[in-house]
C-alpha positions in Angstrom: -12.2 -1.2 -118.6 -12.6 -0.3 -114.9 -15.8 1.3 -114.1 -16.5 3.7 -111.2 -18.7 1.0 -109.6 -16.0 -1.6 -109.6 -13.5 0.9 -108.3 -15.8 1.6 -105.4 -16.2 -2.1 -104.7 -12.4 -2.4 -104.6 -12.1 0.4 -102.1 -14.9 -1.1 -100.0 -13.1 -4.4 -99.9 -9.9 -2.8 -98.9 -11.7 -0.9 -96.1 -13.3 -4.1 -94.9 -10.0 -5.9 -95.0 -8.3 -3.0 -93.2 -10.9 -2.9 -90.4 -10.9 -6.7 -90.2 -7.1 -6.7 -89.7 -7.3 -4.0 -87.1 -10.4 -5.3 -85.3 -9.3 -8.8 -84.7 -6.2 -7.9 -82.6 -8.4 -5.3 -80.8 -11.0 -7.9 -80.1 -8.3 -10.3 -79.0 -6.8 -7.7 -76.7 -10.2 -6.9 -75.3 -10.9 -10.5 -74.7 -7.5 -10.9 -73.0 -8.2 -7.8 -70.8 -11.5 -9.2 -69.8 -9.9 -12.5 -68.8 -7.2 -10.6 -66.9 -9.9 -8.5 -65.1 -11.8 -11.7 -64.3 -8.7 -13.4 -63.0 -7.8 -10.3 -61.0 -11.3 -10.1 -59.6 -11.2 -13.8 -58.7 -7.8 -13.4 -57.1 -8.9 -10.4 -55.2 -12.0 -12.2 -54.0 -9.8 -15.1 -52.9 -7.3 -12.7 -51.3 -10.1 -11.1 -49.3 -11.5 -14.4 -48.3 -8.0 -15.7 -47.3 -7.3 -12.5 -45.4 -10.6 -12.8 -43.5 -9.9 -16.4 -42.7 -6.4 -15.6 -41.3 -7.8 -12.7 -39.3 -10.6 -14.8 -37.9 -8.1 -17.5 -36.8 -6.0 -14.9 -34.9 -9.1 -13.2 -33.5 -10.1 -16.6 -32.1 -7.0 -16.6 -30.0 -7.6 -13.1 -28.9 -11.1 -14.0 -27.7 -9.7 -16.9 -25.7 -7.0 -14.7 -24.1 -9.5 -11.9 -23.3 -12.0 -14.3 -21.7 -9.5 -16.3 -19.7 -7.7 -13.8 -17.5 -6.3 -16.4 -15.1 -5.6 -19.2 -17.5 -2.1 -20.4 -18.3 -1.7 -18.7 -21.6 1.6 -20.6 -22.3 0.0 -24.1 -22.1 0.6 -25.5 -25.6 -2.4 -27.9 -25.2 -4.7 -24.9 -24.9 -3.1 -23.2 -27.8 -3.3 -26.0 -30.4 -5.9 -25.4 -33.1 -7.3 -27.6 -35.9 -7.8 -26.3 -39.4 -11.0 -24.2 -39.6 -13.1 -23.2 -42.6 -14.2 -19.6 -42.9 -16.5 -18.9 -45.8 -14.8 -20.4 -48.8 -11.3 -20.4 -47.3 -9.4 -22.7 -45.0 -7.0 -21.4 -42.3 -4.4 -23.2 -40.3 -3.0 -21.5 -37.2 -0.1 -22.2 -34.9 0.7 -20.6 -31.6 4.2 -20.6 -30.0 4.4 -19.6 -26.3 7.4 -17.7 -25.0 7.0 -17.8 -21.2 10.3 -16.2 -20.5 9.1 -13.1 -22.5 5.5 -13.3 -21.3 4.4 -13.5 -25.0 2.6 -15.8 -27.4 3.4 -15.6 -31.2 0.7 -16.6 -33.7 1.0 -17.6 -37.3 -2.2 -18.1 -39.4 -2.3 -18.9 -43.1 -5.5 -18.5 -45.0 -6.0 -20.1 -48.5 -8.9 -20.7 -50.8 -10.2 -24.2 -50.6 -8.3 -26.5 -53.0 -6.3 -23.5 -54.5 -2.9 -22.2 -53.5 -3.5 -18.8 -55.2 -3.6 -15.6 -53.1 -2.6 -17.3 -49.8 -2.3 -14.8 -47.0 -0.1 -15.2 -43.9 -0.7 -13.3 -40.7 1.8 -13.1 -37.9 0.8 -11.6 -34.5 2.4 -11.3 -31.1 0.6 -10.8 -27.8 2.1 -9.7 -24.5 0.5 -10.8 -21.3 0.8 -8.4 -18.4 -1.1 -7.7 -15.2 -2.4 -4.3 -14.4 -1.1 -4.9 -10.9 2.5 -4.5 -12.2 1.9 -2.4 -15.4 0.8 0.8 -13.7 2.9 0.7 -10.6 1.6 2.2 -7.4 -2.1 2.7 -7.4 -4.9 4.2 -5.4 -8.6 4.7 -5.8 -8.8 8.5 -5.0 -5.6 9.8 -3.5 -5.2 13.2 -1.7 -1.6 14.1 -1.2 -1.2 16.5 1.8 2.4 16.2 2.9 5.1 18.5 1.4 8.4 17.4 -0.2 7.4 13.9 -1.2 8.8 12.1 -4.3 7.1 9.1 -5.9 9.4 7.0 -8.1 8.0 5.1 -11.1 4.5 4.7 -12.5 1.5 6.0 -10.5 -2.2 5.3 -11.1 -5.2 7.1 -9.6 -8.4 5.2 -10.4 -10.4 8.3 -9.5 -9.9 12.0 -8.8 -6.5 13.0 -7.5 -6.0 16.1 -5.2 -2.6 17.6 -4.5 -2.8 19.8 -1.4 0.9 20.1 -0.7 4.0 21.7 -2.2 7.1 20.3 -3.9 5.4 17.0 -4.9 7.4 15.1 -7.5 6.5 12.1 -9.7 9.8 10.8 -11.2 9.8 8.5 -14.2 6.0 8.2 -14.7 3.7 7.8 -16.3 1.1 9.5 -14.1 -2.3 8.1 -15.0 -5.4 9.8 -13.6 -8.8 8.3 -14.5 -10.6 11.3 -12.9 -9.8 14.9 -12.4 -6.4 16.2 -11.3 -6.5 19.1 -8.9 -3.6 21.2 -7.6 -4.9 23.5 -4.9 -4.1 27.2 -4.7 -0.5 27.8 -3.5 0.5 24.2 -3.9 2.8 22.7 -6.5 3.7 19.4 -8.3 6.2 18.3 -10.9 5.8 15.3 -13.2 9.1 14.2 -14.8 7.4 11.9 -17.3 4.2 11.6 -19.3 0.7 12.3 -18.0 -2.5 10.5 -19.0 -5.6 12.4 -17.8 -9.1 11.3 -18.5 -10.8 14.2 -16.6 -9.9 17.8 -16.3 -7.0 19.7 -14.7 -8.4 21.8 -11.9 -7.2 24.3 -9.3 -4.9 27.3 -9.5 -1.8 25.6 -8.1 1.3 25.0 -10.2 1.6 21.8 -12.2 4.8 21.4 -14.2 4.9 18.5 -16.7 8.3 17.5 -18.2 6.8 15.1 -20.7 3.7 14.8 -22.8 0.2 15.7 -21.6 -2.3 13.2 -23.0 -6.0 14.1 -22.6 -7.0 10.5 -22.5 -6.3 7.5 -20.3 -6.5 3.7 -20.7 -9.5 1.8 -19.5 -8.4 0.2 -16.2 -10.7 -2.0 -14.1 -9.9 -3.1 -10.6 -10.6 -6.8 -11.0 -11.8 -8.8 -8.0 -9.7 -11.8 -7.0 -11.0 -15.1 -8.4 -10.5 -17.3 -5.4 -11.8 -20.4 -7.2 -8.8 -20.1 -9.6 -6.3 -19.9 -6.8 -7.8 -22.9 -5.0 -7.6 -25.1 -8.1 -4.5 -23.6 -9.9 -1.8 -26.0 -11.1 0.6 -23.8 -9.2 -1.2 -24.1 -5.8 0.7 -26.5 -3.5 -0.8 -25.3 -0.2 -4.5 -25.0 0.6 -5.3 -24.2 4.2 -8.4 -23.2 6.2 -6.3 -22.5 9.3 -4.4 -19.3 9.7 -0.7 -20.0 9.0 2.5 -18.3 9.8 5.0 -18.7 7.0 8.8 -18.0 7.0 10.4 -18.2 3.6 13.9 -19.5 3.4 16.6 -20.1 0.7 19.3 -21.8 2.9 19.4 -25.0 0.8 16.5 -24.6 -1.6 13.4 -22.4 -1.7 11.2 -23.6 1.2 8.4 -22.4 3.4 8.5 -23.2 7.1 4.9 -23.2 8.5 3.3 -22.8 11.9 -0.5 -23.3 11.9 -2.2 -21.0 14.4 -4.6 -23.5 15.9 -5.8 -23.2 19.5 -3.1 -22.0 21.8 -0.2 -22.6 19.4 2.4 -19.8 19.7 3.9 -19.1 16.3 6.6 -16.9 17.9 8.2 -20.1 19.1 10.3 -21.6 16.3 9.8 -25.2 17.4 6.1 -24.8 16.4 7.1 -24.5 12.8 6.8 -28.2 12.2 6.1 -28.2 8.5 8.8 -27.5 5.9 7.3 -27.2 2.4 9.6 -27.3 -0.6 8.6 -24.6 -3.1 8.4 -25.0 -6.9 9.8 -22.4 -9.3 6.3 -21.1 -9.6 4.2 -21.5 -6.4 0.8 -20.4 -5.1 -0.1 -20.6 -1.4 -3.8 -20.2 -0.7 -5.8 -19.7 2.6 -9.5 -20.2 2.4 -11.3 -18.2 5.0 -8.1 -17.8 7.0 -5.2 -15.4 7.3 -1.5 -15.5 6.4 1.4 -14.1 8.3 4.5 -14.0 6.0 8.2 -13.0 6.3 11.6 -14.3 5.3 13.7 -14.5 2.1 11.8 -15.5 -1.1 13.8 -17.7 -3.5 11.2 -18.5 -6.2 8.3 -16.9 -7.9 5.5 -17.2 -5.3 2.1 -15.7 -4.8 0.4 -15.7 -1.3 -3.4 -15.4 -1.5 -5.8 -15.0 1.4 -9.5 -15.4 0.8 -12.3 -14.6 3.2 -15.7 -12.9 3.7 -15.6 -9.1 3.1 -14.6 -7.2 6.2 -13.7 -10.4 8.1 -10.8 -10.2 10.6 -10.3 -14.0 10.6 -10.0 -14.5 6.9 -8.7 -12.7 3.8 -6.0 -10.8 5.5 -2.2 -10.9 5.2 0.2 -9.7 7.9 3.9 -8.9 7.3 5.6 -8.6 10.7 9.2 -8.9 9.7 11.3 -8.4 6.5 10.0 -10.0 3.3 13.0 -9.8 0.9 14.9 -11.4 -2.0 18.2 -13.2 -1.8 20.0 -10.4 -3.7 18.9 -6.8 -4.1 15.6 -5.1 -3.9 14.1 -6.0 -7.3 12.6 -9.2 -8.7 14.7 -11.5 -10.9 14.0 -14.4 -13.2 14.2 -16.8 -10.3 12.3 -15.0 -7.7 9.5 -12.5 -7.2 6.6 -12.3 -4.7 3.0 -11.2 -4.6 0.6 -10.8 -1.6 -3.0 -10.8 -2.6 -5.6 -10.2 0.1 -9.4 -10.3 -0.3 -9.6 -7.9 2.6 -6.4 -6.1 3.9 -2.7 -6.2 4.1 -1.0 -5.1 7.4 2.6 -4.1 7.4 3.5 -4.2 11.1 7.0 -5.0 12.2 7.2 -6.5 15.7 10.9 -6.1 16.3 13.4 -3.2 16.2 15.5 -2.6 13.1 14.9 -2.0 9.4 11.6 -3.0 7.9 12.0 -4.1 4.2 9.1 -5.4 2.2 9.3 -6.4 -1.5 6.8 -7.5 -4.2 3.3 -6.9 -5.3 0.9 -5.8 -2.5 -2.7 -6.0 -3.5 -5.7 -5.7 -1.3 -9.2 -5.9 -2.8 -10.9 -4.0 0.0 -10.7 -0.2 -0.5 -9.1 0.7 2.7 -5.7 2.2 3.7 -2.8 -0.3 4.0 -1.4 0.2 7.6 2.3 0.5 7.9 3.7 0.5 11.4 7.2 -0.2 12.8 8.5 -1.2 16.2 7.2 1.2 18.8 9.5 2.7 21.4 8.3 5.7 23.4 5.7 6.4 20.7 8.3 6.7 18.0 8.0 4.7 14.8 11.1 3.1 13.1 13.4 4.4 15.9 16.9 4.5 14.4 15.7 2.3 11.5 14.2 2.6 8.1 11.3 1.2 6.2 11.6 0.4 2.5 8.9 -0.9 0.1 10.2 -2.0 -3.2 7.3 -3.2 -5.4 3.8 -2.0 -6.2 0.9 -1.3 -3.9 -2.8 -1.2 -4.6 -3.8 1.3 -1.9 -2.5 4.2 0.0 -0.3 3.6 3.1 -1.6 4.6 6.5 1.7 5.3 8.3 1.1 5.1 12.1 -2.2 6.8 11.7 -0.9 9.6 9.5 -2.7 10.9 6.4 -2.5 8.9 3.2 0.8 9.0 1.3 2.6 10.4 4.4 6.0 9.1 3.4 7.7 12.3 4.2 11.4 12.7 5.1 12.1 12.1 8.8 10.1 8.9 9.1 12.9 7.0 7.3 10.5 5.6 4.7 11.1 5.1 1.0 8.7 3.8 -1.5 9.9 2.7 -5.0 8.3 0.8 -7.8 10.1 -2.4 -8.8 10.2 -2.3 -12.7 11.4 -5.9 -12.8 8.0 -7.2 -11.7 6.7 -6.5 -15.2 9.3 -8.8 -16.7 9.4 -11.5 -13.9 5.8 -11.5 -12.5 4.8 -13.9 -9.7 2.3 -16.6 -10.9 -1.4 -16.3 -10.9 -1.8 -12.5 -11.4 -4.8 -11.6 -13.5 -3.4 -10.7 -16.9 -4.5 -8.6 -19.9 -3.4 -9.4 -23.5 -1.7 -6.5 -25.3 -1.1 -6.6 -29.1 2.5 -6.0 -29.9 2.6 -6.9 -33.6 0.0 -7.7 -36.3 1.4 -8.2 -39.8 -0.4 -9.5 -43.0 1.6 -10.5 -46.0 1.2 -12.7 -49.1 2.3 -16.3 -48.6 4.0 -18.5 -51.1 
């Protein structure tokens, strides 16, 4: 006979059995979930560690690039890296230079020490470009006072810019102004491109912008020339303490014929050009405490640097007294480009009748106007001729004593930015690294 008590015992056993059957899988699932969470947590920790290691490796390159403005960024020896430990992860980085593209590509793989799990691969590409060619024509604080003037290509004002003339045009752009931009009453300007303005737009004149108006501007610092670099650079093949007249030639191969202006030597006499210097594909010519006078046809990538005490007339100046051109066309090419870098001043002063053509980067550290004068005949400048500058300048032009930026019609003067200088820069320009690409992905 089954009693109530035994029946209750049976039900209790069934309940215990039921919950035991249900609880064990639940406990197993809970244990499995805990293990998965633990694994995920460990994997995530390793991923973060590996990501940090890869980033740190790439950032190490960036610090090197930022602190070494003049170094050869494409030298593989300087780019090689040993494996490095960051926290609990190990990272191995490789850098591949692309001199023809002015870039360096970086690959960095971070992995947890002794474990292949959660490896992270970072790829980055840096572009090296000099502010001397990136922003085109530049001036510290320009005032434009001549009507009907057109500036082609990028234009940079490092300070305030005042437009006190009508029908001023900036074609192509961008126009970058690090101070205020003022268009005076009754005056007008048109920008066919983008504007980057750090300060304020002022004045009641007319400003038409056929592009984007950006109320910010990049940080741009006018860097002083590092003369020690040029004296010791791997590209420097001429170091002189005597003022030298140089005529570039491409008749057989790129060469520089040199006359040293010592004593009574007359460098207008061709027989005094006794030195013929073969030029490398990338060449730097450096004058220490002396001047250069340059002209001719440039057939390689060459940079002419004149160093001297500030304000000196016997050192740190570069004179261009005849055409300085390329073998073909007005723009730099992969085989040739030219830069003139003066600690003090550059003087564009043609001595003979005829056209005056000057190409390349023209940079003078001293904040003074860059004189431009042609052959004088009865007080007329460029009589029956033209003057053409195709490149970038670091200061306003002082044309025969006229106001800054007086390149008005009638003087036969054109001023155009050479866009190819960004792609084919002369050697030894101070460069800034720009990040083109930064991509982080899991690695197998």
